[in-house]
N, C-alpha and C positions, 0 to 999 in steps of 0.2 A: 503494500501500500504506501501510497505517496502523499507528504501532506500537502497540504493547500495555506500558501499565506494568508491571511486576512489584516495584513498589516500592521498588528498591535503586536502585543508582546507575548502572544499565546499564540502558537499555531493551531488551525483546525485539522485535525488528523482523519482521514479517511476510516471510517469501520473501526477508531478509538484506537488504530494500531501505530505502530512510531516506526516502524522499518524506516531507514533512510533518513532518522532525526537523531542528533548528537542530543546525549543526557548530560545535564552539565550538576553534579554534583553539590548540593546547599550546604553553607555552612553549616558545624552541628550534627551533619551524619552521623549516626551514632557507631556504623562501620568503620573505623579507622582505614580500614584496606580501599576505602573508597571516598579517602578526603581527598577535595579539590579533583575528583574524578571527572574526567570527560568523556564520555563512553557513546560509539558510534552503535545504534541497534542497528544489528544485519537481518534480523528474522523475528517477525513477533505476529501471532497468533493466540487464539483463544485459547490456546494450552500449554505455551509458553513464549518466552523473552530470550532473547543471547544478543551477546555485544562486545566489542571488542575496544578497552581503552586504548585513549590514542594519545596517552602525555605521560606514559611513565615507563619513563625507560630503565633498563637493565645496566647499571653502569659501567661493568666490566665484559659484557658481553655484546658484541658488533653483528653483525648480517655474514661479513667474508668470513668470520670466525664460526659462526657457527653453522655456514656452508660447509667449512673445512671438515669440522667434527663429522658431521653427515657423512661422508664420504663422494660431497660434491665440488668438483673441481672449478673454477670458475674459465671460463673462456673469454671475459672483458673486464676490464677493470671496475672492481666494484669500490663506491663512496663507504667509509667506513661509520655508516648507519648501526645505532644500536638498535637491538633489538628491545621492543617494549615487551611489559609485562600486561598481556592483554585483560585479566581476569584473577579470578581465583579457583575456575573451575578447569580442572584438567590440563594443570598448571606446567606440564612436558609436552602438551601437545602444540605445534606451527600453526598459526593460522597466519593467511596473507589478505588485506586488503591492498589492493589494486585498481588501476587505469584501464579501462575497459578493449585497451587498444591488446588483452591479452585476455583470452578467455578460454578456459579449459574446458573437457567434458563436464566435469562435474562442479565446476563457477555457479556461487549465486548472487545475481545482481542484487545491488543494496541500494543504490539510487543512482542519479543522473551520474553515468560516467564512474563509477565505481562498483568492484563486484569484490565478491570472498572465495575465495581457496584456499583450501587444506591439505594438499594431496602433494607428491615429489615431487610432482611434473611442474608445478609453477616456481617451486625451487629451483629446480633447473633450466626454467626458461632465465627466471631470475639472475642466474650463474651465465646466461648467454648459451644455450643449449638450445639446439633444435628440438625442440619436443611441442605436440599437439599440434604443429603446423604451423607454427612458429619461430623465426631464430631470431629474434630479440626479446630483452626483458622488456617487460612492460613500463612504462613511460614513470609510471610512480608506482613506487608501493613502500609498505611496511611489512615489516615482521614480527609477529606478535606468539608470544607463548603463553597460552591459557583463554579464557574469554569470561565472562560474567554471563550468567545465568536466574532466569525468575522462571517460577512454576505460575499456573495457569491463576491467573485475576494478580499475581504477585505485584508485577511492576506498574498496571494502573490502579493500584489501591498506593504505592507508595509515592506516585503524581498526585494523585489526590490527598495524599499527607505532605506534603510538600517537600517531601525527600530530593524531588529532582526539578529541573525547569526544562526545558528543552526548547531546541533553535536548530533552521536548515543547516543541516553539513554545506561545507564549502570545501573543496579540494586544499588549502593550503590550511584550514582547520585539521584534516585529517591530517594530512601527508608532511605538514610542514617540520622543523627541525626545531622551533622553538616551543620544548615541552615546557617548559615553565610558566610558559605566556598564555600558555592556549584556552586553561581555561578561565582568564581575564579577560582575553579576548572573546571567547565564547558570550558569556555575558555581555557582554558590550554590543554583542548583534542583539542583543534585547534592550539595550537602552539603561541597563543596571550595571549600578556602581556595586563593585563589590564592599566596600568600604561602609556600605548604607545596610546591606545587609543582616537582617540578624538572625544571629546563630538559635536558628530553631531546631532542636533536637528530632531526627527525623530515626527509622527504624528500616534499616537496610539488610 
């Protein structure tokens, strides 16, 4: 489902689902794992929701070093992008958010120009291998370990309780490397000054 902008600070979400939206953790969130988190919702329906945090880098792990550990030799020059902590669920499993110039057989469309893949093939594509009919890496990508997950109705309830705000996603917020500023920048898209936000305790 896609969000439909209303021109206000709150998006109208078609069908009540938030796929393709960014969730912004409110101050006072009760789970420290999500403090100042910015999470792209990749799938959301009546049964579950899942998303990838896009602003929590793992300081000692880069994409080239992780690919090397996995036995994937790069055929192109890779920047030393940091691997991100995508969320607390399945923390050893890799997920790649990427531009849709690469689409594998099992890629999941997330939003305009963005897809999610969780296969070895996308890692090989990032390393420049000819895979799934592609011989170049996606133009933009991020590699995360783990994801954030919610059960039926859980995310909707948390949003009603002001645990999260939501905003439209854009490529720079998703793929940009200024991880420390993403949360503030997302709030700014809504016209919200984080200094004015009250620390409302949530239950995430």
